[in-house]
DOPADO-231376 format. One line per field, with one value per residue (C-alpha): x, y, z; residue in one letter. Coordinates in steps of 0.25 Angstrom, whole numbers, padded with zeros to 4 digits, always signed. Layout:
REM residues N
X <- (X_...)
Y <- (Y_...)
Z <- (Z_...)
residu <- (A_...)
REM end
This chain:
REM residues 315
X <- (+0060_+0048_+0035_+0030_+0022_+0007_+0004_+0017_+0022_+0036_+0040_+0033_+0046_+0061_+0066_+0058_+0063_+0055_+0059_+0055_+0054_+0043_+0030_+0026_+0039_+0043_+0030_+0032_+0046_+0041_+0029_+0037_+0047_+0036_+0028_+0040_+0036_+0050_+0064_+0072_+0067_+0075_+0072_+0076_+0075_+0082_+0082_+0094_+0087_+0075_+0085_+0092_+0078_+0074_+0087_+0085_+0070_+0075_+0064_+0072_+0084_+0091_+0090_+0095_+0094_+0098_+0084_+0090_+0099_+0088_+0077_+0085_+0083_+0070_+0058_+0048_+0052_+0041_+0043_+0038_+0041_+0032_+0025_+0032_+0045_+0041_+0045_+0059_+0062_+0056_+0065_+0077_+0074_+0066_+0076_+0084_+0073_+0075_+0066_+0054_+0054_+0041_+0041_+0030_+0027_+0017_+0013_-0001_-0002_-0001_-0003_+0009_+0018_+0015_+0018_+0031_+0036_+0032_+0042_+0054_+0049_+0059_+0054_+0052_+0048_+0034_+0028_+0016_+0013_+0007_+0000_-0002_-0013_-0008_+0000_+0002_+0006_+0020_+0032_+0046_+0051_+0047_+0032_+0031_+0025_+0023_+0008_+0005_-0002_-0010_-0024_-0021_-0023_-0012_-0015_-0007_-0008_+0000_+0001_-0005_+0004_+0010_+0013_+0002_+0013_+0020_+0007_+0003_+0017_+0015_+0001_+0007_+0017_+0007_-0003_+0009_+0010_-0005_-0011_-0023_-0019_-0028_-0024_-0029_-0024_-0015_-0025_-0036_-0027_-0024_-0039_-0043_-0031_-0033_-0047_-0043_-0029_-0024_-0035_-0037_-0023_-0024_-0036_-0029_-0016_-0026_-0034_-0022_-0015_-0027_-0029_-0014_-0015_-0028_-0023_-0034_-0030_-0016_-0008_-0009_-0024_-0025_-0017_-0023_-0037_-0036_-0048_-0048_-0051_-0040_-0030_-0033_-0030_-0017_-0013_-0015_-0009_+0004_+0007_+0020_+0020_+0029_+0021_+0008_+0013_+0017_+0004_-0004_+0005_+0005_-0010_-0014_-0025_-0033_-0031_-0037_-0048_-0052_-0050_-0060_-0070_-0067_-0068_-0082_-0087_-0081_-0089_-0102_-0098_-0096_-0110_-0116_-0110_-0113_-0128_-0130_-0132_-0131_-0137_-0126_-0115_-0120_-0122_-0107_-0102_-0110_-0104_-0089_-0091_-0095_-0082_-0074_-0080_-0078_-0063_-0062_-0070_-0061_-0049_-0043_-0044_-0047_-0057_-0045_-0042_-0028_-0033_-0026_-0013_-0004_+0010_+0015_+0028_+0038_+0053)
Y <- (-0011_-0002_-0008_-0005_+0008_+0007_+0008_+0002_+0015_+0021_+0029_+0042_+0050_+0046_+0053_+0056_+0064_+0064_+0075_+0071_+0056_+0056_+0048_+0054_+0055_+0041_+0035_+0042_+0036_+0022_+0023_+0029_+0018_+0007_+0011_+0015_+0030_+0035_+0030_+0036_+0041_+0051_+0054_+0067_+0070_+0080_+0071_+0061_+0051_+0051_+0049_+0038_+0031_+0033_+0027_+0015_+0013_+0014_+0024_+0031_+0029_+0042_+0048_+0062_+0074_+0083_+0088_+0096_+0085_+0074_+0082_+0088_+0076_+0072_+0071_+0072_+0078_+0076_+0085_+0077_+0087_+0095_+0106_+0117_+0112_+0110_+0124_+0123_+0110_+0115_+0127_+0118_+0108_+0114_+0122_+0110_+0101_+0097_+0102_+0093_+0089_+0089_+0093_+0089_+0087_+0080_+0091_+0092_+0107_+0112_+0127_+0130_+0120_+0125_+0139_+0134_+0126_+0134_+0145_+0136_+0127_+0129_+0129_+0115_+0108_+0105_+0106_+0096_+0097_+0084_+0079_+0064_+0063_+0052_+0049_+0044_+0050_+0044_+0050_+0047_+0038_+0026_+0030_+0030_+0019_+0017_+0016_+0028_+0035_+0024_+0029_+0042_+0056_+0064_+0078_+0086_+0101_+0106_+0121_+0128_+0126_+0113_+0104_+0094_+0083_+0085_+0084_+0071_+0065_+0068_+0062_+0049_+0048_+0049_+0040_+0030_+0031_+0027_+0041_+0047_+0060_+0073_+0087_+0100_+0114_+0116_+0125_+0115_+0104_+0112_+0115_+0101_+0095_+0105_+0099_+0084_+0084_+0096_+0100_+0085_+0085_+0098_+0093_+0080_+0087_+0096_+0085_+0076_+0088_+0092_+0078_+0078_+0092_+0088_+0088_+0080_+0068_+0063_+0060_+0045_+0045_+0052_+0041_+0030_+0033_+0038_+0034_+0032_+0046_+0052_+0041_+0045_+0060_+0056_+0049_+0062_+0070_+0061_+0067_+0074_+0087_+0095_+0091_+0095_+0108_+0112_+0108_+0117_+0129_+0128_+0125_+0135_+0142_+0129_+0122_+0135_+0135_+0121_+0122_+0134_+0125_+0113_+0122_+0127_+0112_+0109_+0120_+0115_+0101_+0106_+0113_+0100_+0093_+0104_+0104_+0089_+0090_+0075_+0076_+0086_+0077_+0064_+0071_+0076_+0062_+0055_+0064_+0063_+0048_+0047_+0055_+0045_+0034_+0041_+0043_+0028_+0025_+0033_+0025_+0036_+0029_+0016_+0013_+0006_+0011_+0014_+0023_+0013_+0022_+0012_+0013_+0001_-0004_-0002_-0003)
Z <- (-0052_-0054_-0058_-0072_-0074_-0071_-0086_-0091_-0096_-0095_-0082_-0082_-0078_-0080_-0068_-0056_-0044_-0031_-0021_-0007_-0003_+0007_+0006_-0007_-0013_-0009_-0014_-0027_-0029_-0025_-0035_-0046_-0045_-0043_-0055_-0064_-0065_-0066_-0072_-0060_-0047_-0039_-0024_-0019_-0004_+0005_+0017_+0017_+0026_+0016_+0004_+0011_+0013_-0001_-0006_+0004_-0001_-0016_-0020_-0030_-0040_-0035_-0021_-0018_-0010_-0022_-0026_-0038_-0043_-0041_-0048_-0060_-0070_-0065_-0074_-0063_-0049_-0038_-0026_-0014_-0003_+0006_-0002_+0006_+0000_-0014_-0018_-0012_-0019_-0032_-0032_-0030_-0041_-0051_-0058_-0060_-0066_-0081_-0092_-0093_-0078_-0070_-0056_-0046_-0032_-0022_-0013_-0007_-0010_-0025_-0026_-0017_-0023_-0037_-0032_-0026_-0038_-0050_-0049_-0049_-0061_-0073_-0087_-0093_-0079_-0076_-0062_-0059_-0045_-0039_-0026_-0024_-0014_-0006_+0006_+0020_+0033_+0032_+0026_+0021_+0010_+0017_+0018_+0002_-0006_-0021_-0021_-0012_-0024_-0029_-0032_-0025_-0032_-0037_-0040_-0050_-0050_-0062_-0063_-0075_-0087_-0083_-0095_-0096_-0100_-0086_-0079_-0086_-0083_-0068_-0069_-0075_-0064_-0053_-0060_-0061_-0046_-0045_-0042_-0048_-0054_-0054_-0059_-0053_-0050_-0038_-0031_-0033_-0027_-0015_-0012_-0013_-0005_+0006_+0009_+0006_+0012_+0019_+0028_+0032_+0036_+0044_+0051_+0055_+0060_+0068_+0074_+0078_+0084_+0092_+0098_+0101_+0108_+0117_+0131_+0136_+0127_+0128_+0116_+0120_+0120_+0107_+0101_+0109_+0106_+0092_+0084_+0069_+0065_+0074_+0068_+0054_+0057_+0064_+0051_+0043_+0054_+0053_+0039_+0036_+0044_+0034_+0022_+0028_+0034_+0020_+0014_+0024_+0022_+0007_+0005_+0015_+0008_+0003_+0017_+0024_+0015_+0017_+0032_+0032_+0025_+0035_+0047_+0042_+0040_+0054_+0060_+0054_+0059_+0073_+0073_+0068_+0080_+0090_+0086_+0085_+0069_+0067_+0053_+0048_+0054_+0048_+0034_+0035_+0040_+0029_+0018_+0023_+0024_+0009_+0005_+0012_+0005_-0008_-0006_-0003_-0016_-0024_-0020_-0013_+0001_+0007_+0018_+0026_+0040_+0035_+0024_+0014_+0016_+0023_+0016_+0009_+0012_+0001_-0001)
residu <- (X_X_X_X_X_X_X_X_X_X_X_X_X_X_X_X_X_X_X_X_X_X_X_X_X_X_X_X_X_X_X_X_X_X_X_X_X_X_X_X_X_X_X_X_X_X_X_X_X_X_X_X_X_X_X_X_X_X_X_X_X_X_X_X_X_X_X_X_X_X_X_X_X_X_X_X_X_X_X_X_X_X_X_X_X_X_X_X_X_X_X_X_X_X_X_X_X_X_X_X_X_X_X_X_X_X_X_X_X_X_X_X_X_X_X_X_X_X_X_X_X_X_X_X_X_X_X_X_X_X_X_X_X_X_X_X_X_X_X_X_X_X_X_X_X_X_X_X_X_X_X_X_X_X_X_X_X_X_X_X_X_X_X_X_X_X_X_X_X_X_X_X_X_X_X_X_X_X_X_X_X_X_X_X_X_X_X_X_X_X_X_X_X_X_X_X_X_X_X_X_X_X_X_X_X_X_X_X_X_X_X_X_X_X_X_X_X_X_X_X_X_X_X_X_X_X_X_X_X_X_X_X_X_X_X_X_X_X_X_X_X_X_X_X_X_X_X_X_X_X_X_X_X_X_X_X_X_X_X_X_X_X_X_X_X_X_X_X_X_X_X_X_X_X_X_X_X_X_X_X_X_X_X_X_X_X_X_X_X_X_X_X_X_X_X_X_X_X_X_X_X_X_X_X_X_X_X_X_X_X_X_X_X_X_X)
REM end
């Protein structure tokens, strides 16, 4: 039985459909059930093995591979698929959504998602894009846990003209999952996330790839002598490759702009090392250390070595 809602209120939605039951989708299903945020949960996934596992875990009231049929009567449909696939899925299901339904997503890029979805949106259906800024390096329905979004940001980027009531309802849903909701434009979101998430992932992929390619250091030595910093990079670099491929291709302009700034700062850092400018190095390291402490103080991270992200075991 689901727990009572966080505020004792009735479910936010009658019928919730989740398309894609990976880490985010399965965590959303678990949280919606745990906190009573929907009367009925429908899980939609094209992968038969995923559907079978979702059924075994009891994450939804209905499990189907039929996206159109599964979403047709839903009050809220959340697309939890890679951003490169959002437009294709929206084109398939949007014409069949009932009037008054809300379509949303969880992608890490918003500008391209809005452009891909809006042409397919029928009258009477609202689109409220979302991005829960939470996750782990794990994927699949077993990776999810109901408290993944606790005290994490969820950014909503409703296009201009979106009904305020629809945005407010989606806000209540994510707050019911424990998230802190903020609203901004799709363009601003993509610029912010380029530096806070996308570029750090790109750097991690590059550093781990470089270490693996060094002929002087065998793969076994890279693993054997991994210090904390390199291990942290490997955690990030273990993230889903399809998802991150799509993110970089769909947020290309913002990522390239942030990479340009990063390269300029990196060149300045190299000059400080080359010329023995210890004062410049110490000033930078002091400033960045303060930023880390600020993130921990805001509750968006912990000081624990595992980053406080160890998945919780749930049925």
